[in-house]
C-alpha positions, 0 to 999 in steps of 0.5 A: 546524567544523574548523580546518585549516592548510595552508603557515602559511595557517589556514582555518575549513571545514566538511569537507562543503566539500569532500569530497576532503580528507575522509572515507573516499577510495573514494565520496569519489572516486567521487562527484566523479569521476561527474559529470565522467565523465558529463559527458565522455560527454555530450561525445563523445555529441554528437560520436558522434551528430553523426557519426550525423547526418552519415553517415546524413542526408548520404554518405560524403563529408560524413563523410570532410569533418567527419573531416579538418576536425576534424584540421586543427581539432585542431591549433587546439584543442590549446593550448586543451587545454592552457590547460583542463588545466593551468589546472583543475590549477593552481586545484586545487591553489592550492584548500586555501591560496589565499585568495579574492583569490588566487583571483580573480586567479588566475581573472582571468589565466587567463581573460584569457591564454585570450581572447589566445590565442583570438582568434590562433588564430581568425585563423591557423585562417582563412587555414591551412585550405584549405593544411593539408587539402592537406597531408594529402592530402584528396580534391578531391572534398571539399576544399570541404565540409571547408573550410567546415565548419572555417570555421564552426568557428573562428568558435566556437573562442573561446567553446569554449575559455573554456566548457572553461576555465570547466569545469575551473577549478570542476571544480578548486575540487571542484565537479563537478556544475555543469559535468555540468548544462552540458554535458548542456544544451549537448549536447542543444542541440547535437544538436536543432540538428544534426537542424534544421540539417544537412538544410537547411544539410549539413556547414555547419549541423553546423558552426553548431548546435556554435558555437550551443552553444558559445556557450551553454555559454560564457556560462553557466559563466562567470555561474556562475564570477560568482556564486562565485569571481569575485565580486571586481571585475576591476583592471588590477593583477591582472594579473601576469606571476607568475600567467601563468609559473604557466599556462605552466608547467602548461599548456605541457606540456599543451599539448604532449602535445595537440599530439603526440596531434593530430599522429599524429591528422594523420598517420594521416588523411594515411596513409588518403588514400592508400586512399580515402573509405570508410576515411576514414570508417570510421576516423572512426566508429570512433574516434568510438565508442573515445571515446565507451567510453573516456570513462570512462576520460578522467573518471575520471583526471581527477578523479584528477589534482584529488584528487592535486592537492589532497590533495598541497598538504593534506600527505596522502601516504597519501589519494593512495596510496589513492586509487591503488590505488582507481583501479587496481581501477576502471580495470581492470574497466572496461577489460575490459568495454569491450574485451569489448564492441569485440570482440563487438559491433563490427558492429552498433555501426559500423552505427549510424553509416553505411550505407556496407557499405566505411566500416562494414567498416574501421570494426569492423574497427579497434574489434575490434583496437584494444579489446584494447589498453584495459587498457593504455591506461588504466593509463598514463593512470592512471600519467600521473595520479599525474605531472599531479596531482603536477606533474611535468610533465617527467615527464609529458611524457615519458612521452606524448610517449614512447608517441605517438612509437611509435605514429607510428612503427610507423603510418609503418613499417606501414601503406604496407607492410599496409595499412588493418591496420598502424593497429590493430597499431601500437596493439598495439606501443605499448599495452604499451610506453606502460604500461611507460614510465608505470609506470617513470616514476611511480615516478620522480616518487614517488620525486622528492617523496619 
C-alpha cells in the first residue's frame, strides 16, 4: 500500500487500482485505451451494420432517408455529446482527490442535468423534425421515411444520453472494461433486432432496434454505477449550483464543438440534396466506413484525455509528456495504415453497403481521396487532447472551430462550382491547416500551464 497526497488530501490506495497513475506509461496507456477503442469500434460497427442492412434489404431511398434523418438528429445529440465528454473529464480530473461523498454528489448532479436536457431535447425534436428536414433540402420522395425514422429514434434519446454519460463517467474513474462489455452486448442486440425488424417495418424497425438497445444499455450501466460510485443514497441537498457550474464549464465547449461538427454535416447534406439521392447514399456509406476506421483514433485520443487529466491532478507532468510522445507514434502508424486501406480497397469496401452502382461510385471516390488526410487528422486530435486533458477548453474550442470553419467555407465555395469533388478537396485544404492550428494552440496551452 502507498500513501498518496493530492491537494492536501491523503489517500491510502493500492497502485493497481488505477494504472493511469502508476507504472510504465505505454503498457498502462494501451491497457486502458484498448477497451475504449473496442467500445467505440463496436458502437460504430453497429452503425455500419445498420447502414449495410438498410442498404441491402431496402433500397437507396431508405438509405438516403436515414442519412438525412441522422444528420438532423445530430442537432439534438450534440448536447448529449458535450455532457458525455465534459462529465467524463470532470470525473477523471476529480478522481485522484475526491472523497466518496464528493464523487457521489458529482455523479448525481451530472445525471440530473442530463435528464432535464434529454427531456427538453426530445420534445423539441418531435415538433421541429419535418421543418428541419425540409431545410436541408430532403427530397420529397424520402421525406416521410426520414420523419418516421427520426421520431422513433427520438423516443430513445433520454436513454441514449443516460447510457453515454454513465459509460463516460465509469471510464473517467479508470474502468474501461465495463463499458466495453455493455457496448458489445448492446451492439449485438441492435444488429439482431435490425435483422428481425427492418424487413417487416422498414426504417422504423431500424430506429426501434436502436431504442431497445439504448434502454438495455442505460439500465445496465446505471445499475453498475449504483454498485460502485453511487452506493450512497441520493438526497435532495446533493444538487448544488457549484456542481452545475463545473458541469457546464467543461460540457459547454464540448457541446459547441459537437454542434459545429453537426452544422457542417447539415450544410454538407444540404449541398448533397442538389446532387441527388445516389450522392446522398454514397456520401453516407463512405462516412460510416470512414468513421469506423477512425474509431481507434478517437478512442485512443479519449483515453489520452483521461490520462492527462488524472496525471495533471496528480502533479505528474513528466508522465503526461511521456504519454503524449507515445500517443504521437501510435497514431501516426495507425493512420498511415487506414489511409492505405481506404486508397487501395475503396471499391470493394463500398460494395459491402449498397448494390446501387451510382451510390457506390460516389462513396468510393469520397473514401479514397479523404483517406489521404487521415494522418493530419489523427495528430490534430492528439494536440486537442492535450488541451482537453489540461482543461484548456477555450483553446480547444478555438482549435476545433478554426478547422471546421475552414472546411465549411471550402465546401460552400467549391461544391456548387465543381460538384461532388468539392467535398474531399475541402478536406485536403482544412486537415493540414487544422493540424498546424492545433499544434500552435497546444504549445500556448502548455506555456500557460507552466
